[in-house]
C-alpha positions in Angstrom: -5.4 -18.2 -43.5 -3.0 -20.8 -45.1 -2.3 -18.5 -48.1 -0.9 -15.8 -45.9 1.6 -18.1 -44.1 4.2 -18.5 -46.8 7.6 -16.8 -46.9 10.5 -16.6 -44.5 10.1 -12.9 -44.0 6.7 -13.2 -42.3 6.4 -11.6 -38.8 4.6 -13.8 -36.3 2.7 -13.0 -33.1 2.6 -15.7 -30.4 -0.3 -16.0 -27.9 -0.2 -18.0 -24.7 -3.4 -17.6 -22.8 -4.1 -13.9 -22.8 -0.5 -12.8 -23.3 0.5 -11.8 -26.9 4.2 -11.3 -27.9 5.8 -10.4 -31.1 6.1 -9.9 -34.0 9.0 -12.4 -34.5 10.6 -13.7 -37.7 10.2 -17.4 -38.6 13.9 -17.9 -37.9 13.4 -16.5 -34.4 10.3 -18.6 -33.8 12.2 -21.7 -34.8 15.0 -20.8 -32.4 12.5 -20.4 -29.6 11.1 -23.8 -30.2 14.5 -25.5 -30.3 15.3 -23.9 -26.9 12.0 -25.0 -25.3 10.7 -21.5 -25.1 7.5 -22.2 -27.2 5.0 -24.8 -26.3 3.4 -26.9 -29.2 0.0 -25.7 -28.2 0.9 -22.0 -28.3 -1.1 -20.0 -30.9 0.3 -18.1 -33.8 -1.0 -15.3 -36.0 0.1 -12.8 -38.6 -2.6 -10.2 -38.0 -3.6 -10.9 -34.4 -7.1 -11.7 -35.7 -6.9 -15.3 -36.8 -5.0 -17.7 -34.5 -3.8 -21.3 -35.1 -1.7 -23.7 -32.9 1.7 -24.5 -34.2 0.9 -28.1 -35.2 -1.6 -26.8 -37.8 1.0 -24.6 -39.5 3.4 -26.7 -41.5 4.3 -23.6 -43.4 5.8 -22.2 -40.3 7.5 -25.2 -38.7 8.8 -28.3 -40.3 6.4 -31.3 -40.1 9.4 -33.5 -39.3 10.1 -31.5 -36.2 6.6 -32.2 -34.9 6.5 -35.8 -36.0 9.6 -36.5 -33.9 8.2 -34.2 -31.3 9.7 -34.2 -27.8 12.7 -36.3 -28.8 14.1 -33.6 -31.1 13.4 -30.9 -28.6 14.9 -32.9 -25.8 18.1 -33.6 -27.7 18.5 -29.9 -28.6 17.9 -28.8 -25.0 20.3 -31.4 -23.7 23.1 -30.1 -26.0 22.3 -26.5 -25.0 22.4 -27.6 -21.3 25.8 -29.2 -21.7 27.1 -26.0 -23.3 25.6 -23.8 -20.7 27.0 -25.9 -17.8 30.5 -25.8 -19.4 30.3 -22.0 -19.7 28.9 -21.6 -16.2 31.7 -23.7 -14.7 34.3 -21.6 -16.4 32.8 -18.5 -14.8 32.1 -20.1 -11.4 34.8 -18.1 -9.6 33.5 -14.8 -11.0 29.7 -15.2 -10.7 28.3 -14.5 -7.2 26.6 -17.5 -5.7 23.0 -16.1 -5.5 23.2 -15.3 -9.2 24.6 -18.7 -10.0 21.6 -20.2 -8.3 19.4 -18.4 -10.8 21.2 -20.2 -13.6 19.5 -23.5 -12.5 16.9 -22.9 -15.2 19.6 -23.7 -17.8 19.5 -20.1 -19.0 16.2 -20.5 -20.9 13.8 -17.6 -21.0 10.1 -18.1 -20.6 7.9 -16.9 -23.5 6.2 -14.3 -21.2 9.5 -12.5 -20.9 10.3 -12.3 -24.6 10.2 -9.2 -26.7 11.6 -8.3 -30.1 14.4 -6.2 -28.6 15.2 -8.5 -25.7 15.5 -12.0 -27.1 18.8 -13.6 -26.2 19.4 -16.5 -28.6 22.8 -18.0 -27.6 24.8 -19.2 -24.7 27.2 -16.3 -25.0 24.3 -13.8 -24.7 23.0 -15.6 -21.6 26.4 -15.3 -20.0 26.6 -11.6 -20.8 23.2 -11.2 -19.1 24.6 -12.9 -16.0 27.6 -10.6 -16.0 25.3 -7.6 -16.1 23.3 -9.1 -13.2 26.4 -9.0 -11.0 25.7 -5.4 -10.1 22.2 -6.3 -9.0 23.4 -9.1 -6.8 26.0 -7.1 -5.0 23.6 -5.6 -2.4 22.3 -9.1 -1.7 25.9 -10.4 -1.4 26.7 -7.6 1.0 23.7 -8.5 3.1 24.9 -12.2 3.2 28.3 -11.1 4.3 26.9 -8.9 7.0 24.7 -11.8 8.3 27.7 -14.1 8.4 29.7 -11.6 10.3 26.9 -11.2 12.8 26.6 -14.9 13.3 30.3 -15.2 13.8 30.2 -12.4 16.4 27.5 -14.1 18.3 29.4 -17.4 18.2 32.5 -15.7 19.5 30.5 -14.1 22.2 29.0 -17.4 23.3 32.4 -19.0 23.4 33.7 -16.4 25.9 34.1 -17.8 29.4 31.3 -16.8 31.7 32.2 -14.4 34.4 33.0 -16.2 37.6 30.3 -16.1 40.2 31.2 -16.5 43.8 29.8 -19.6 45.6 27.0 -18.9 48.0 28.4 -18.2 51.5 26.0 -16.5 53.9 28.8 -16.2 56.4 31.1 -14.2 54.2 31.6 -10.5 54.9 29.8 -7.9 52.8 31.8 -7.1 49.6 31.1 -6.1 46.0 29.6 -9.0 43.9 29.1 -11.2 46.9 26.7 -14.1 46.4 24.1 -14.2 49.1 21.3 -15.9 47.3 18.6 -17.4 49.6 20.5 -16.3 52.7 18.5 -15.6 55.9 19.8 -12.3 57.2 16.9 -10.8 59.0 17.7 -7.6 60.9 21.3 -7.6 59.4 23.4 -4.5 60.1 24.8 -3.5 56.7 24.8 0.3 57.0 27.4 1.9 54.7 28.5 -1.4 53.2 29.6 -1.7 49.5 27.6 -4.5 47.9 27.8 -3.2 44.3 26.8 -5.9 41.8 26.0 -8.4 44.5 23.6 -11.3 43.9 21.0 -11.3 46.7 18.0 -13.0 45.3 15.3 -14.6 47.5 17.1 -13.2 50.6 15.4 -12.5 53.9 16.5 -8.9 54.8 13.4 -8.0 56.8 14.1 -5.1 59.2 17.7 -5.0 58.0 19.7 -1.7 58.3 21.1 -0.8 54.8 21.4 2.9 55.4 23.8 4.7 52.9 24.8 1.3 51.5 26.1 0.9 48.0 23.7 -1.4 46.2 24.0 -0.3 42.5 23.5 -3.2 40.0 22.5 -5.5 42.8 20.0 -8.3 42.2 17.4 -8.4 45.0 14.7 -10.1 43.0 12.0 -11.7 45.2 13.8 -10.7 48.4 12.0 -9.7 51.6 13.0 -6.1 52.6 9.9 -5.4 54.6 10.4 -2.7 57.2 14.1 -2.4 56.3 15.9 0.9 56.4 17.6 1.9 53.1 17.6 5.7 53.5 20.4 7.3 51.5 21.3 4.0 49.8 22.4 3.8 46.1 20.2 1.4 44.3 20.7 2.6 40.7 20.2 -0.1 38.1 19.2 -2.5 40.8 16.9 -5.4 40.0 14.0 -5.6 42.6 11.5 -7.6 40.6 8.9 -9.1 42.9 10.7 -7.8 46.0 8.8 -6.9 49.2 9.5 -3.4 50.4 6.4 -3.0 52.5 6.9 -0.3 55.1 10.5 0.1 54.1 12.3 3.5 54.5 13.4 4.5 51.1 13.9 8.2 51.8 16.4 9.9 49.6 17.3 6.6 47.9 18.7 6.6 44.4 16.6 4.2 42.3 17.4 5.6 38.9 17.0 2.9 36.2 16.0 0.2 38.7 13.5 -2.5 37.9 10.7 -2.7 40.6 8.2 -4.6 38.4 5.7 -6.6 40.6 7.5 -5.3 43.7 5.4 -4.4 46.8 5.9 -0.8 48.0 2.8 -0.7 50.2 3.3 1.8 53.0 6.9 2.5 52.0 8.5 6.0 52.6 9.5 7.5 49.3 10.3 11.0 50.4 13.1 12.5 48.3 13.5 9.2 46.4 14.8 9.5 42.8 12.7 7.4 40.5 14.2 8.4 37.1 13.6 5.6 34.6 12.4 3.2 37.2 10.2 0.3 35.8 7.0 -0.1 37.7 5.1 -2.7 35.7 2.4 -4.1 38.0 4.1 -2.7 41.0 2.0 -2.3 44.2 2.3 1.4 45.0 2.5 2.9 48.5 -1.2 3.5 48.6 -2.0 -0.1 47.5 -2.7 0.9 43.8 -1.3 -1.5 41.1 0.7 0.4 38.5 -0.1 -0.2 34.9 2.2 -2.1 32.6 4.5 0.5 30.9 4.7 2.7 34.0 8.2 4.3 34.1 9.3 6.8 36.8 5.8 7.1 38.3 2.8 4.8 38.9 0.2 5.2 36.2 
């Protein structure tokens, strides 16, 4: 095989594992070695039949290079790295950050990515490749900008002052957004009252009269409304999670969009009641049946 390895015009194939690349000229192979793109134990061949590692081919690579070994390679790579960093700093304002991160490999190309038509052998060519990559990185840059704007929007939202909530006062007159949490108002007379958006969690409204009252967007979670009268009331978008409505009169009530999950409707009167979009997850229906999770508008 040695007789075939003379001449600077030879075309070489390089094998690393099962991957074969080439052919490359001797000048190009030497360039690869100086830039750390060829390992000393890579195999070389002129015909892809007989293979030898580089250290056994003095005709291809100078013995001096291998005698000094890693020291020569390290010095050359250090010089290339300095040149690369200098060029990269000069372009820092123009190259998108994600692409700049890709330059951390000092611009060196692995052997597996080499081909006769795509070998870039100088710092200038590496920079040109980065310039071409700017178009590829733009969608990623756009995504990053969108993410940052989203985070900023969330932070701005969180910094907004919370809406004022009235202090709990069970003696205060009925009014929109009143806070009656935990109040004991059994048999209260609240017919026709406007309690829109009121906070009325854990209340005792057993046998209360709420006929024709305005209760849209009210929060009545876990309140006791057993045997209460709510006929004709407006309870759209109300929250009644876990509320007790056993035996309650809900005739002609508007419950559109309300949440009655885990509520108890045992024995309640629902004649003419509008249940459009009402959540009934695990709700106890008028006949004692437990509604399935995902029930909306009717007990399933």
